[in-house]
BABAKE-632813 format. One record per residue (C-alpha): residue number from 1; chain; x, y, z. Coordinates in steps of 0.25 Angstrom, whole numbers, plus 5000, padded with zeros to 4 digits. Each point is the difference from the previous one (the first is absolute). Layout:
BEGIN
NUM/A/X/Y/Z
...
END
This chain:
BEGIN
1/A/5166/4933/5184
2/A/4993/4988/4994
3/A/4985/5006/5005
4/A/5005/5011/4996
5/A/5004/4999/4986
6/A/4986/4990/4999
7/A/4991/5012/5003
8/A/5009/5008/4993
9/A/4996/4989/4988
10/A/4987/4998/5005
11/A/4997/5018/4998
12/A/5006/5000/4988
13/A/4988/4989/4994
14/A/4989/5007/5006
15/A/5004/5013/4992
16/A/5001/4993/4988
17/A/4985/4994/4998
18/A/4996/5012/5009
19/A/4996/5005/4988
20/A/4993/4988/4995
21/A/4992/4999/5010
22/A/4995/5014/5002
23/A/4998/5003/4987
24/A/5003/5015/4997
25/A/4999/5006/5014
26/A/5014/4992/5004
27/A/5007/5006/4987
28/A/4997/5013/5005
29/A/5004/4998/5015
30/A/5017/4991/4995
31/A/4999/5013/4990
32/A/5000/4993/4987
33/A/4990/5003/4989
34/A/4989/4992/4997
35/A/5001/4993/4986
36/A/4991/5007/4991
37/A/4989/4987/4995
38/A/5004/4994/4985
39/A/4989/5001/4992
40/A/4995/4988/4992
41/A/5002/5006/4987
42/A/5006/4999/4987
43/A/5009/5013/4999
44/A/5006/5006/4987
45/A/5009/5012/5001
46/A/4996/5012/4989
47/A/5005/5016/5003
48/A/4990/5011/5007
49/A/5000/5012/4997
50/A/4999/5007/5014
51/A/5003/4997/5013
52/A/4996/4989/5005
53/A/4998/4993/5013
54/A/4996/4983/5002
55/A/4985/4998/4998
56/A/4999/5012/4990
57/A/4990/4996/4989
58/A/5006/5002/4986
59/A/4993/5001/4986
60/A/5005/5002/4988
61/A/4999/5010/4989
62/A/5006/5004/4987
63/A/5012/5008/5009
64/A/5003/4985/5007
65/A/4998/4994/5014
66/A/4994/5012/5011
67/A/4992/5000/5012
68/A/4987/5000/4999
69/A/4991/5014/5002
70/A/4987/4999/4996
71/A/4987/4990/5003
72/A/4997/4986/4993
73/A/5012/5005/4991
74/A/4998/4988/4989
75/A/5014/5000/5000
76/A/5003/4995/5012
77/A/5015/4990/5001
78/A/5001/4995/5013
79/A/5007/5005/5012
80/A/5015/5000/5004
81/A/5004/4991/5009
82/A/5014/4999/5006
83/A/4999/4986/5004
84/A/4994/4992/4991
85/A/4998/4985/5000
86/A/5007/4999/4988
87/A/5007/5011/4992
88/A/5005/5000/4984
89/A/5009/5012/4996
90/A/4999/5002/4985
91/A/5015/5002/4994
92/A/4992/5011/4990
93/A/4999/5012/5010
94/A/5011/5011/4996
95/A/5012/5001/5009
96/A/4998/5010/5010
97/A/4984/4998/5001
98/A/4997/4995/5014
99/A/4988/4992/5000
100/A/4991/4995/5008
101/A/4992/4986/5004
102/A/4987/5003/4997
103/A/4989/4985/5001
104/A/4987/5000/4994
105/A/4995/4987/5005
106/A/5001/4992/5015
107/A/4998/5009/5011
108/A/5007/5014/5006
109/A/5002/5011/5010
110/A/4994/5010/4993
111/A/4998/5014/5004
112/A/4987/5006/5003
113/A/4992/5012/5006
114/A/4986/5002/5002
115/A/4999/5012/4989
116/A/4989/4991/4996
117/A/4993/4997/5016
118/A/5007/4989/5008
119/A/5003/4987/4994
120/A/4994/4986/5006
121/A/5005/4987/4997
122/A/4994/4993/4985
123/A/4998/5014/4996
124/A/5004/5002/4985
125/A/5014/5011/5000
126/A/5003/5008/4989
127/A/5008/5013/4994
128/A/4998/5012/5004
129/A/5004/5015/4999
130/A/5011/5000/5011
131/A/5011/4996/4993
132/A/5006/4989/5000
133/A/4989/4994/5014
134/A/4988/4988/4998
135/A/4986/5004/5004
136/A/4988/4993/5002
137/A/4993/4998/4988
138/A/4985/5009/4999
139/A/4996/4997/4986
140/A/5003/4992/4987
141/A/5012/4999/4996
142/A/5009/4994/4998
143/A/5006/4994/5015
144/A/5013/4996/5006
145/A/4997/4990/5006
146/A/4993/4995/5016
147/A/5004/5005/5013
148/A/5006/4992/5009
149/A/5000/5006/5012
150/A/4991/5012/5005
151/A/5005/5017/5000
152/A/4990/5007/5009
153/A/5011/5013/5002
154/A/4987/5012/4996
155/A/5012/5010/4997
156/A/5002/5000/4985
157/A/5013/5004/5002
158/A/5007/4989/5007
159/A/5006/4990/4992
160/A/4999/4985/5004
161/A/5003/4985/4994
162/A/4991/4991/4998
163/A/5000/4984/4993
164/A/4992/4999/4989
165/A/4998/4989/4990
166/A/5005/5006/4985
167/A/4991/4998/4990
168/A/4997/5010/4991
169/A/4991/5002/4991
170/A/4985/5008/4998
171/A/4990/4997/5011
172/A/4985/5005/5000
173/A/4995/5005/5012
174/A/4985/5003/5003
175/A/4998/5016/4996
176/A/4993/5007/4992
177/A/4997/4994/4986
178/A/5004/5012/4990
179/A/5014/5004/5010
180/A/5005/4986/4999
181/A/4998/4998/4983
182/A/5005/5013/4997
183/A/5013/4997/5010
184/A/5004/4987/4992
185/A/4997/5004/4989
186/A/5009/5012/5003
187/A/5011/4992/5006
188/A/4999/4988/4989
189/A/5002/5012/4990
190/A/5014/5005/5008
191/A/5005/4985/5003
192/A/4999/4997/4985
193/A/5013/5008/4997
194/A/5010/4994/5010
195/A/4990/4986/5004
196/A/4997/4992/4988
197/A/4995/4988/5007
198/A/4990/5008/5011
199/A/4996/5008/4986
200/A/4996/4988/4992
201/A/4991/4994/5012
202/A/4992/5015/5001
203/A/5001/4997/4984
204/A/4993/4988/5000
205/A/4989/5003/5009
206/A/4998/5011/4994
207/A/4998/4992/4989
208/A/4990/4988/5006
209/A/4991/5012/5008
210/A/4999/5008/4987
211/A/4998/4987/4990
212/A/4988/4996/5011
213/A/4994/5012/5001
214/A/5000/5001/4984
215/A/4995/4985/4998
216/A/4989/5003/5011
217/A/4993/5016/4992
218/A/5001/4991/4988
219/A/4991/4987/5004
220/A/4990/5009/5008
221/A/5000/5008/4987
222/A/4995/4987/4990
223/A/4991/4996/5013
224/A/4995/5014/5001
225/A/4999/5001/4983
226/A/4994/4986/5002
227/A/4988/5000/5008
228/A/4996/5013/4996
229/A/4997/4992/4987
230/A/4993/4990/5006
231/A/4990/5009/5009
232/A/4997/5005/4986
233/A/4998/4987/4993
234/A/4992/4994/5013
235/A/4995/5012/5009
236/A/4992/4989/5008
237/A/5014/4994/5004
238/A/5007/5013/5005
239/A/5000/4996/5014
240/A/5006/4988/4998
241/A/5008/5008/4990
242/A/5003/5012/5011
243/A/5005/4985/5010
244/A/5009/4997/4988
245/A/5004/5014/4997
246/A/5005/5002/5018
247/A/5005/4986/5000
248/A/5009/5004/4987
249/A/5004/5012/5010
250/A/5006/4994/5014
251/A/5006/4991/4991
252/A/5008/5011/4993
253/A/5004/5006/5013
254/A/5004/4988/5004
255/A/5011/4998/4988
256/A/5002/5014/5003
257/A/5004/4999/5015
258/A/5008/4986/4998
259/A/5008/5006/4991
260/A/5003/5012/5009
261/A/5003/4988/5012
262/A/5008/4994/4991
263/A/5010/5017/4998
264/A/4999/5000/5013
265/A/5005/4988/5003
266/A/5015/4999/4990
267/A/5000/5014/5006
268/A/5002/4995/5015
269/A/5005/4985/5002
END
């Protein structure tokens, strides 16, 4: 009898410790659903329009919070995380209005697809035209964060979840400069109505870049006029004056490039 009780006791201990030893596969064997991995971000409870799933990408709009449905949306707010590390619940929400925990920092599981191609670890992740689903960022603009895991399924219709380090910000990627400039200006104008801080970054960057170009042109105009007058007064020193003008032109170009570089840093940092 004692041996039988001892055997049953040891068997129960093995069953309890099996999931910890062998992970999720042991939980499946025992018929238990694996526990969701806990995110590392701080969640804020907000009311969201539409049907919301865990890991969905959320954007702010004039109508409130809703699923993102366009690529590189400058109004990305965060990701739904049903199991965050910390959650704050607002008391201002109207009665009967269902809220969802949304995080915008830390590491979280995000719903993704290969609509923009397969995702590799370290790729920039952004919103897509698929409602609430993220994908690989292909152009300059706002990103959701950086992929911690990969997603190699080529079927665009298939949706999965990968870990993403959240960090919503503008990012510049290698592509045609004209497309980048037009796209970033457009996104900056759109974001100005809903994201004042983001709009301020675009405004400051634009002012710095514009001021450097104007300063360079003014400086170049003075140098060119002075060079022409100097050659007229002293034709024998023409070569030296021309060399001086060329050096000043290079200096002017340098001033413009520095201003543009500072504007670029304001956008990406």
